[in-house]
CHARMM internal coordinates of N, CA and C (Angstrom, degrees):
IC EDIT
DIST 1 N 1 CA 1.4509
DIST 1 CA 1 C 1.5236
ANGL 1 N 1 CA 1 C 108.31
DIST 1 C 2 N 1.3146
ANGL 1 CA 1 C 2 N 116.38
DIHE 1 N 1 CA 1 C 2 N 133.88
DIST 2 N 2 CA 1.4536
ANGL 1 C 2 N 2 CA 121.79
DIHE 1 CA 1 C 2 N 2 CA 179.52
DIST 2 CA 2 C 1.5208
ANGL 2 N 2 CA 2 C 109.80
DIHE 1 C 2 N 2 CA 2 C -102.61
DIST 2 C 3 N 1.3104
ANGL 2 CA 2 C 3 N 116.07
DIHE 2 N 2 CA 2 C 3 N 132.11
DIST 3 N 3 CA 1.4610
ANGL 2 C 3 N 3 CA 121.28
DIHE 2 CA 2 C 3 N 3 CA 179.97
DIST 3 CA 3 C 1.5137
ANGL 3 N 3 CA 3 C 108.99
DIHE 2 C 3 N 3 CA 3 C -91.83
DIST 3 C 4 N 1.3280
ANGL 3 CA 3 C 4 N 116.11
DIHE 3 N 3 CA 3 C 4 N 125.71
DIST 4 N 4 CA 1.4537
ANGL 3 C 4 N 4 CA 120.65
DIHE 3 CA 3 C 4 N 4 CA 178.58
DIST 4 CA 4 C 1.5293
ANGL 4 N 4 CA 4 C 108.17
DIHE 3 C 4 N 4 CA 4 C -104.53
DIST 4 C 5 N 1.3066
ANGL 4 CA 4 C 5 N 115.97
DIHE 4 N 4 CA 4 C 5 N 131.07
DIST 5 N 5 CA 1.4542
ANGL 4 C 5 N 5 CA 121.41
DIHE 4 CA 4 C 5 N 5 CA -178.82
DIST 5 CA 5 C 1.5185
ANGL 5 N 5 CA 5 C 108.18
DIHE 4 C 5 N 5 CA 5 C -118.47
DIST 5 C 6 N 1.3275
ANGL 5 CA 5 C 6 N 115.71
DIHE 5 N 5 CA 5 C 6 N 132.59
DIST 6 N 6 CA 1.4594
ANGL 5 C 6 N 6 CA 119.92
DIHE 5 CA 5 C 6 N 6 CA 176.80
DIST 6 CA 6 C 1.5226
ANGL 6 N 6 CA 6 C 109.03
DIHE 5 C 6 N 6 CA 6 C -142.02
DIST 6 C 7 N 1.2944
ANGL 6 CA 6 C 7 N 116.14
DIHE 6 N 6 CA 6 C 7 N 157.50
DIST 7 N 7 CA 1.4626
ANGL 6 C 7 N 7 CA 121.49
DIHE 6 CA 6 C 7 N 7 CA 179.99
DIST 7 CA 7 C 1.5257
ANGL 7 N 7 CA 7 C 109.74
DIHE 6 C 7 N 7 CA 7 C -74.43
DIST 7 C 8 N 1.3071
ANGL 7 CA 7 C 8 N 115.64
DIHE 7 N 7 CA 7 C 8 N 143.23
DIST 8 N 8 CA 1.4587
ANGL 7 C 8 N 8 CA 120.64
DIHE 7 CA 7 C 8 N 8 CA 176.48
DIST 8 CA 8 C 1.5201
ANGL 8 N 8 CA 8 C 109.37
DIHE 7 C 8 N 8 CA 8 C -95.18
DIST 8 C 9 N 1.3085
ANGL 8 CA 8 C 9 N 116.62
DIHE 8 N 8 CA 8 C 9 N 141.29
DIST 9 N 9 CA 1.4535
ANGL 8 C 9 N 9 CA 120.25
DIHE 8 CA 8 C 9 N 9 CA 174.65
DIST 9 CA 9 C 1.5193
ANGL 9 N 9 CA 9 C 109.19
DIHE 8 C 9 N 9 CA 9 C -71.24
DIST 9 C 10 N 1.3183
ANGL 9 CA 9 C 10 N 115.87
DIHE 9 N 9 CA 9 C 10 N 140.22
DIST 10 N 10 CA 1.4597
ANGL 9 C 10 N 10 CA 119.31
DIHE 9 CA 9 C 10 N 10 CA 177.63
DIST 10 CA 10 C 1.5264
ANGL 10 N 10 CA 10 C 109.14
DIHE 9 C 10 N 10 CA 10 C -75.90
DIST 10 C 11 N 1.3173
ANGL 10 CA 10 C 11 N 115.17
DIHE 10 N 10 CA 10 C 11 N 143.36
DIST 11 N 11 CA 1.4563
ANGL 10 C 11 N 11 CA 120.72
DIHE 10 CA 10 C 11 N 11 CA 176.61
DIST 11 CA 11 C 1.5179
ANGL 11 N 11 CA 11 C 108.17
DIHE 10 C 11 N 11 CA 11 C -130.63
DIST 11 C 12 N 1.3183
ANGL 11 CA 11 C 12 N 115.07
DIHE 11 N 11 CA 11 C 12 N 144.07
DIST 12 N 12 CA 1.4552
ANGL 11 C 12 N 12 CA 118.61
DIHE 11 CA 11 C 12 N 12 CA 175.26
DIST 12 CA 12 C 1.5192
ANGL 12 N 12 CA 12 C 108.07
DIHE 11 C 12 N 12 CA 12 C -78.91
DIST 12 C 13 N 1.3235
ANGL 12 CA 12 C 13 N 115.71
DIHE 12 N 12 CA 12 C 13 N 140.87
DIST 13 N 13 CA 1.4545
ANGL 12 C 13 N 13 CA 120.24
DIHE 12 CA 12 C 13 N 13 CA 177.12
DIST 13 CA 13 C 1.5182
ANGL 13 N 13 CA 13 C 108.69
DIHE 12 C 13 N 13 CA 13 C -119.66
DIST 13 C 14 N 1.3097
ANGL 13 CA 13 C 14 N 114.86
DIHE 13 N 13 CA 13 C 14 N 148.96
DIST 14 N 14 CA 1.4555
ANGL 13 C 14 N 14 CA 120.08
DIHE 13 CA 13 C 14 N 14 CA 178.12
DIST 14 CA 14 C 1.5268
ANGL 14 N 14 CA 14 C 108.66
DIHE 13 C 14 N 14 CA 14 C -77.05
DIST 14 C 15 N 1.3260
ANGL 14 CA 14 C 15 N 116.67
DIHE 14 N 14 CA 14 C 15 N 159.86
DIST 15 N 15 CA 1.4705
ANGL 14 C 15 N 15 CA 118.58
DIHE 14 CA 14 C 15 N 15 CA 176.03
DIST 15 CA 15 C 1.5222
ANGL 15 N 15 CA 15 C 112.30
DIHE 14 C 15 N 15 CA 15 C -56.33
DIST 15 C 16 N 1.3295
ANGL 15 CA 15 C 16 N 117.40
DIHE 15 N 15 CA 15 C 16 N -35.29
DIST 16 N 16 CA 1.4646
ANGL 15 C 16 N 16 CA 121.26
DIHE 15 CA 15 C 16 N 16 CA 178.70
DIST 16 CA 16 C 1.5321
ANGL 16 N 16 CA 16 C 110.32
DIHE 15 C 16 N 16 CA 16 C -65.55
DIST 16 C 17 N 1.3284
ANGL 16 CA 16 C 17 N 117.41
DIHE 16 N 16 CA 16 C 17 N -43.44
DIST 17 N 17 CA 1.4646
ANGL 16 C 17 N 17 CA 120.88
DIHE 16 CA 16 C 17 N 17 CA 178.35
DIST 17 CA 17 C 1.5305
ANGL 17 N 17 CA 17 C 110.92
DIHE 16 C 17 N 17 CA 17 C -64.13
DIST 17 C 18 N 1.3277
ANGL 17 CA 17 C 18 N 116.44
DIHE 17 N 17 CA 17 C 18 N -40.90
DIST 18 N 18 CA 1.4550
ANGL 17 C 18 N 18 CA 120.38
DIHE 17 CA 17 C 18 N 18 CA 178.87
DIST 18 CA 18 C 1.5243
ANGL 18 N 18 CA 18 C 111.06
DIHE 17 C 18 N 18 CA 18 C -63.06
DIST 18 C 19 N 1.3244
ANGL 18 CA 18 C 19 N 116.46
DIHE 18 N 18 CA 18 C 19 N -40.37
DIST 19 N 19 CA 1.4626
ANGL 18 C 19 N 19 CA 120.46
DIHE 18 CA 18 C 19 N 19 CA 177.75
DIST 19 CA 19 C 1.5286
ANGL 19 N 19 CA 19 C 110.55
DIHE 18 C 19 N 19 CA 19 C -63.19
DIST 19 C 20 N 1.3342
ANGL 19 CA 19 C 20 N 117.12
DIHE 19 N 19 CA 19 C 20 N -42.29
DIST 20 N 20 CA 1.4668
ANGL 19 C 20 N 20 CA 121.26
DIHE 19 CA 19 C 20 N 20 CA 179.74
DIST 20 CA 20 C 1.5251
ANGL 20 N 20 CA 20 C 110.91
DIHE 19 C 20 N 20 CA 20 C -65.26
DIST 20 C 21 N 1.3258
ANGL 20 CA 20 C 21 N 116.94
DIHE 20 N 20 CA 20 C 21 N -42.09
DIST 21 N 21 CA 1.4661
ANGL 20 C 21 N 21 CA 120.67
DIHE 20 CA 20 C 21 N 21 CA 178.52
DIST 21 CA 21 C 1.5262
ANGL 21 N 21 CA 21 C 110.11
DIHE 20 C 21 N 21 CA 21 C -63.25
DIST 21 C 22 N 1.3218
ANGL 21 CA 21 C 22 N 116.51
DIHE 21 N 21 CA 21 C 22 N -43.50
DIST 22 N 22 CA 1.4661
ANGL 21 C 22 N 22 CA 120.21
DIHE 21 CA 21 C 22 N 22 CA 178.82
DIST 22 CA 22 C 1.5159
ANGL 22 N 22 CA 22 C 111.04
DIHE 21 C 22 N 22 CA 22 C -61.13
DIST 22 C 23 N 1.3441
ANGL 22 CA 22 C 23 N 116.25
DIHE 22 N 22 CA 22 C 23 N -41.84
DIST 23 N 23 CA 1.4604
ANGL 22 C 23 N 23 CA 120.66
DIHE 22 CA 22 C 23 N 23 CA 178.94
DIST 23 CA 23 C 1.5275
ANGL 23 N 23 CA 23 C 110.68
DIHE 22 C 23 N 23 CA 23 C -62.47
DIST 23 C 24 N 1.3194
ANGL 23 CA 23 C 24 N 116.70
DIHE 23 N 23 CA 23 C 24 N -43.54
DIST 24 N 24 CA 1.4652
ANGL 23 C 24 N 24 CA 120.60
DIHE 23 CA 23 C 24 N 24 CA 179.48
DIST 24 CA 24 C 1.5251
ANGL 24 N 24 CA 24 C 111.32
DIHE 23 C 24 N 24 CA 24 C -65.00
DIST 24 C 25 N 1.3323
ANGL 24 CA 24 C 25 N 116.83
DIHE 24 N 24 CA 24 C 25 N -37.90
DIST 25 N 25 CA 1.4608
ANGL 24 C 25 N 25 CA 120.31
DIHE 24 CA 24 C 25 N 25 CA 179.27
DIST 25 CA 25 C 1.5284
ANGL 25 N 25 CA 25 C 110.90
DIHE 24 C 25 N 25 CA 25 C -64.11
DIST 25 C 26 N 1.3301
ANGL 25 CA 25 C 26 N 116.96
DIHE 25 N 25 CA 25 C 26 N -35.69
DIST 26 N 26 CA 1.4569
ANGL 25 C 26 N 26 CA 120.73
DIHE 25 CA 25 C 26 N 26 CA 178.20
DIST 26 CA 26 C 1.5234
ANGL 26 N 26 CA 26 C 111.67
DIHE 25 C 26 N 26 CA 26 C -73.46
DIST 26 C 27 N 1.3211
ANGL 26 CA 26 C 27 N 117.26
DIHE 26 N 26 CA 26 C 27 N -40.27
DIST 27 N 27 CA 1.4610
ANGL 26 C 27 N 27 CA 121.89
DIHE 26 CA 26 C 27 N 27 CA -176.37
DIST 27 CA 27 C 1.5228
ANGL 27 N 27 CA 27 C 112.42
DIHE 26 C 27 N 27 CA 27 C -72.88
DIST 27 C 28 N 1.3048
ANGL 27 CA 27 C 28 N 117.93
DIHE 27 N 27 CA 27 C 28 N -35.63
DIST 28 N 28 CA 1.4566
ANGL 27 C 28 N 28 CA 121.32
DIHE 27 CA 27 C 28 N 28 CA -172.31
DIST 28 CA 28 C 1.5268
ANGL 28 N 28 CA 28 C 113.13
DIHE 27 C 28 N 28 CA 28 C -57.15
DIST 28 C 29 N 1.3366
ANGL 28 CA 28 C 29 N 119.85
DIHE 28 N 28 CA 28 C 29 N -50.14
DIST 29 N 29 CA 1.4724
ANGL 28 C 29 N 29 CA 117.64
DIHE 28 CA 28 C 29 N 29 CA 179.73
DIST 29 CA 29 C 1.5340
ANGL 29 N 29 CA 29 C 112.98
DIHE 28 C 29 N 29 CA 29 C -63.80
DIST 29 C 30 N 1.3354
ANGL 29 CA 29 C 30 N 117.35
DIHE 29 N 29 CA 29 C 30 N -34.33
DIST 30 N 30 CA 1.4634
ANGL 29 C 30 N 30 CA 120.65
DIHE 29 CA 29 C 30 N 30 CA -177.73
DIST 30 CA 30 C 1.5134
ANGL 30 N 30 CA 30 C 112.00
DIHE 29 C 30 N 30 CA 30 C -77.16
DIST 30 C 31 N 1.3139
ANGL 30 CA 30 C 31 N 116.63
DIHE 30 N 30 CA 30 C 31 N -45.90
DIST 31 N 31 CA 1.4578
ANGL 30 C 31 N 31 CA 120.82
DIHE 30 CA 30 C 31 N 31 CA -171.09
DIST 31 CA 31 C 1.5176
ANGL 31 N 31 CA 31 C 113.77
DIHE 30 C 31 N 31 CA 31 C -106.97
DIST 31 C 32 N 1.3146
ANGL 31 CA 31 C 32 N 117.82
DIHE 31 N 31 CA 31 C 32 N -11.35
DIST 32 N 32 CA 1.4585
ANGL 31 C 32 N 32 CA 120.77
DIHE 31 CA 31 C 32 N 32 CA 177.92
DIST 32 CA 32 C 1.5187
ANGL 32 N 32 CA 32 C 113.88
DIHE 31 C 32 N 32 CA 32 C 64.21
DIST 32 C 33 N 1.3263
ANGL 32 CA 32 C 33 N 118.04
DIHE 32 N 32 CA 32 C 33 N 52.68
DIST 33 N 33 CA 1.4647
ANGL 32 C 33 N 33 CA 121.51
DIHE 32 CA 32 C 33 N 33 CA 177.66
DIST 33 CA 33 C 1.5363
ANGL 33 N 33 CA 33 C 108.32
DIHE 32 C 33 N 33 CA 33 C -63.69
DIST 33 C 34 N 1.3216
ANGL 33 CA 33 C 34 N 117.94
DIHE 33 N 33 CA 33 C 34 N 128.52
DIST 34 N 34 CA 1.4641
ANGL 33 C 34 N 34 CA 120.16
DIHE 33 CA 33 C 34 N 34 CA 177.16
DIST 34 CA 34 C 1.5326
ANGL 34 N 34 CA 34 C 110.72
DIHE 33 C 34 N 34 CA 34 C -60.47
DIST 34 C 35 N 1.3196
ANGL 34 CA 34 C 35 N 116.47
DIHE 34 N 34 CA 34 C 35 N 142.60
DIST 35 N 35 CA 1.4656
ANGL 34 C 35 N 35 CA 121.61
DIHE 34 CA 34 C 35 N 35 CA -177.31
DIST 35 CA 35 C 1.5317
ANGL 35 N 35 CA 35 C 111.79
DIHE 34 C 35 N 35 CA 35 C -54.57
DIST 35 C 36 N 1.3221
ANGL 35 CA 35 C 36 N 118.64
DIHE 35 N 35 CA 35 C 36 N -41.00
DIST 36 N 36 CA 1.4707
ANGL 35 C 36 N 36 CA 120.59
DIHE 35 CA 35 C 36 N 36 CA -179.18
DIST 36 CA 36 C 1.5338
ANGL 36 N 36 CA 36 C 111.19
DIHE 35 C 36 N 36 CA 36 C -62.95
DIST 36 C 37 N 1.3145
ANGL 36 CA 36 C 37 N 117.22
DIHE 36 N 36 CA 36 C 37 N -38.10
DIST 37 N 37 CA 1.4597
ANGL 36 C 37 N 37 CA 120.14
DIHE 36 CA 36 C 37 N 37 CA 177.45
DIST 37 CA 37 C 1.5268
ANGL 37 N 37 CA 37 C 110.19
DIHE 36 C 37 N 37 CA 37 C -68.25
DIST 37 C 38 N 1.3040
ANGL 37 CA 37 C 38 N 117.69
DIHE 37 N 37 CA 37 C 38 N -42.04
DIST 38 N 38 CA 1.4669
ANGL 37 C 38 N 38 CA 121.12
DIHE 37 CA 37 C 38 N 38 CA 178.98
DIST 38 CA 38 C 1.5330
ANGL 38 N 38 CA 38 C 110.56
DIHE 37 C 38 N 38 CA 38 C -61.31
DIST 38 C 39 N 1.3307
ANGL 38 CA 38 C 39 N 116.63
DIHE 38 N 38 CA 38 C 39 N -42.30
DIST 39 N 39 CA 1.4625
ANGL 38 C 39 N 39 CA 120.17
DIHE 38 CA 38 C 39 N 39 CA 178.61
DIST 39 CA 39 C 1.5247
ANGL 39 N 39 CA 39 C 110.87
DIHE 38 C 39 N 39 CA 39 C -61.99
DIST 39 C 40 N 1.3280
ANGL 39 CA 39 C 40 N 117.40
DIHE 39 N 39 CA 39 C 40 N -42.12
DIST 40 N 40 CA 1.4739
ANGL 39 C 40 N 40 CA 120.40
DIHE 39 CA 39 C 40 N 40 CA 178.38
DIST 40 CA 40 C 1.5267
ANGL 40 N 40 CA 40 C 110.57
DIHE 39 C 40 N 40 CA 40 C -62.20
DIST 40 C 41 N 1.3212
ANGL 40 CA 40 C 41 N 116.91
DIHE 40 N 40 CA 40 C 41 N -41.75
DIST 41 N 41 CA 1.4572
ANGL 40 C 41 N 41 CA 120.87
DIHE 40 CA 40 C 41 N 41 CA -176.59
DIST 41 CA 41 C 1.5197
ANGL 41 N 41 CA 41 C 112.61
DIHE 40 C 41 N 41 CA 41 C -67.29
DIST 41 C 42 N 1.3317
ANGL 41 CA 41 C 42 N 117.50
DIHE 41 N 41 CA 41 C 42 N -30.75
DIST 42 N 42 CA 1.4634
ANGL 41 C 42 N 42 CA 119.06
DIHE 41 CA 41 C 42 N 42 CA 179.11
DIST 42 CA 42 C 1.5283
ANGL 42 N 42 CA 42 C 112.18
DIHE 41 C 42 N 42 CA 42 C -100.36
DIST 42 C 43 N 1.3249
ANGL 42 CA 42 C 43 N 116.50
DIHE 42 N 42 CA 42 C 43 N 4.88
DIST 43 N 43 CA 1.4587
ANGL 42 C 43 N 43 CA 121.02
DIHE 42 CA 42 C 43 N 43 CA 172.59
DIST 43 CA 43 C 1.5129
ANGL 43 N 43 CA 43 C 115.25
DIHE 42 C 43 N 43 CA 43 C 80.00
DIST 43 C 44 N 1.3239
ANGL 43 CA 43 C 44 N 117.79
DIHE 43 N 43 CA 43 C 44 N 31.26
DIST 44 N 44 CA 1.4675
ANGL 43 C 44 N 44 CA 120.10
DIHE 43 CA 43 C 44 N 44 CA 176.62
DIST 44 CA 44 C 1.5152
ANGL 44 N 44 CA 44 C 110.95
DIHE 43 C 44 N 44 CA 44 C -93.18
END
COOR INIT
IC SEED 1 N 1 CA 1 C
IC BUILD
């Protein structure tokens, strides 16, 4: 399998989105939120 790496476009996030992302980043190591659930919660 070949790994392809590309640059991501920057996007502005609202303070509410930033707070949600920060919360998910803190919870993930402790509670192990599955990646698919995390993506749904942040709207990816």
